[in-house]
C-alpha positions, 0 to 999 in steps of 0.5 A: 460413541465416536461423536461422544469421545469428539465432543469430549475432545472439544470440551477438553480443547476448550479448558485448556484454552482457558487455562493458557489465558487464550480465552475468557470464560463464557460470557453468557450475556454477550450476543454476537450476529451469526449467519450460517450458509447453506444447510443449518450446520451449527457451530456452538462451540467456535461461535462461544469461544470466539465470542468470550474472546472478543467480549474481553476487549470492550470499547472496541468496534469490531467486525469478524467474518469467518468461512471455510474455504473447505466446504464453503460454509460461513462459521462465524459472523460478527457484525460482519456486515457492518462498514469499517475503516480498513486502512491497508487490508484495502490493498486486497481489492487493488492486488487481486483486481491487478492480477485479474485483469492485467495478470501477473506479467504486466510491466509499466513502461518508460519511453524515449520517442520521437516523431515517425519521420525524425532521422538522426543527421550528424548527431542532431534528432531532428524532431522532438524527443518525447519522455513518455512516464507511465507511472512506474512506482520503481523508476529510478533516477538511474533508469533515466540514465541507462536510457540516456546512456542509449541516445549517446550510443545512438550519437544524439547530442542535440535534439533539433525541437524540444524535449517533451514531457509526457504525463498524460497517462496518469492525472496530477491529482496527489490527494484523495479525500479522506487523508490526513493531512499531516502524512503529506510530508511523509515518503509513505504518503509520496504523491502518484502521478505518471511521473514518479522517480526515486518513489517521489521522495528524498532524504533530508539529513539534519545534524546539530552544529556546535558553533552554529544556531541552526543545525545543518541540513543536507538534501539527497539530491540538489537536483530536484529544485527542493528548497528548505527554510532552516528555522531550527536551532541547536538548543544546549540542553542537559539531556539529548532530546530534539523536537522537529517539525517540517512542512510544505510551504503551503502558499507555494505550488512547489517543493519548498518546505520550512524546518522548525524546532530544536535538537540538542548537540548530543543528538546524532545525525538525524535522516527523515524520508520526505515525499515531493510535494510537486513531483513533476516540477521535480522531474523537470528539474532532474531532466535539465541537469542530467540533459546537462550532465550527458551534453545533450543539447535542445531548444526547450523542455514543455510538458505535452502529449506524444503523438500517435505516430512515434518511433522508440529510442529507448525504453524502460520496464518495470519489475513484472506485476507479480513481483510488485504485488508481492512487494506491496502486500509484503511490505504494505507498499502505498505508492506501488498500491496508489499507482497500480490503482491508477494503472488499472484505471487507465488500462480498463477504461482506455482513458487518464488514470485517476483515483475514479477511473481506478477504483470504477476499474476495481469495482467492474472487474471484481462485481460479478466475480465476487457477488460483493455489492459495491454501493454498500462500500466506499473505496477513495484509494489504492493503498488504504491511507484514506479514513474515507474508505469503507469496508465490510468484514463479509466484502473481505471474505468474499474477495478471498473466497473468489481469489483462492477459488477462481483467481488464475494467479492464486498461488501467487497471490497466497505466497506475497501475503506477509506469513505469521511469525516469518516474513512482511509485516507479520513477521514478528507477529503469531509465531511459535505454534501458529508460524506459517499458518496465517498468510493475511494483509494488515491494516494499521492507522490511529484508532484502526487496526485490521488483519484480513487473509487465509488460515490453515487449520490443525487439521488442514482446513483452510479458512477465510477471514476478515477482522476489522476494529475501528476504535472511538475517536481519539482513542488508540491502543494499537498492541490492544488491537493486534492482541485481539487479532491474535487471540482470534487467529491462534484460536482458528489455526489451532482448532480441530473441530471445523 
């Protein structure tokens, strides 16, 4: 009798979903790939309804994997072993590997050092001043000023020898394979090297000029050595309009840009966050300006390596890794993700951090613990900006299963994920009846959308899930992708038969 009542309730619930438009009527000819682990327990209603949801979104390449973390059973798979470009959901691999290996209390450290035998004699530091950068994504200009204040308090007015900029812990490769070259100008794709100051970005303000041909261009920081060739024009139009193009100078390896296009006088000031093209050169220019400001004299400024035996004059620690991971996942911060990846490579292999050592570290840390076959996936960067990254839905679910059941920092990871209808990149999605029930990382690029994380069901079961969508080339329907992801998550979150 109880089984009969349960079956009737399930059928009525399905009819309600159809009536509300959350599901399409069953399409008998539609086929999904389904796999069940352990004993062959079947979930026909779940399979039928998820098949029905997916069948309504034709023309997309879709992969889905769902596992119950309460029972350990794989509940549903659709193209779950096929490879997809994951976009920013790849940050889950970076974040989980970093929390597992480095721990939530790890901090990046920027140091002012000098030779072990050096002394301060009448305001003169008798040695070199080594400025050792570590790839801290939160280091700011104000932090460097605080460190220079510390030198002033030690009455250092002159460095007898050189100022040595040490950026050797992280390589200078800023552009891994598979990234879209048009992204290179934007702050969200800023270069990741050891020298990161103010996120390796600057603001550019462009204001139309009523009396002159060219608009007024203002840079947020004139000490970065930035050059902007202003070829844009103020164009008198009937309607407020603009079309501007900012590109790095292809021939020069410096922070030299060309602005072209037009804007009408009716347009208010426009502001853009622009990525530096050569952060090492900008760091040099910043330090020249700051040392002049603090009246600290020196022989020269060179790039080099800190010797083994030194003593610390001043240092600045980044926020703890737990804080960085939370911001990385909630805000989908690419700079944090890629700097953490390179830092993992440096720390795990005790060698220079790079894209290669970073991704190899992620594989070494996670392969044995998750049973993910990393030979079947491609990881190029830590942020997911590269379109050469390839991951399967099943790999994400295995990763999430490990993080939920074995990761010592699992609670921190869970609360760091965007929460449906409440915060992060899910603040304006999956609200209403499922608000707060989905904790997941989003991913979005042209023609690509993904969502992977955890869902708490109506009867308090915890699920790990991954939905990856890659559209056909030259197509982009972001609202359609998200609607499909939302429908699947809403159905799972409101389920009681699992």
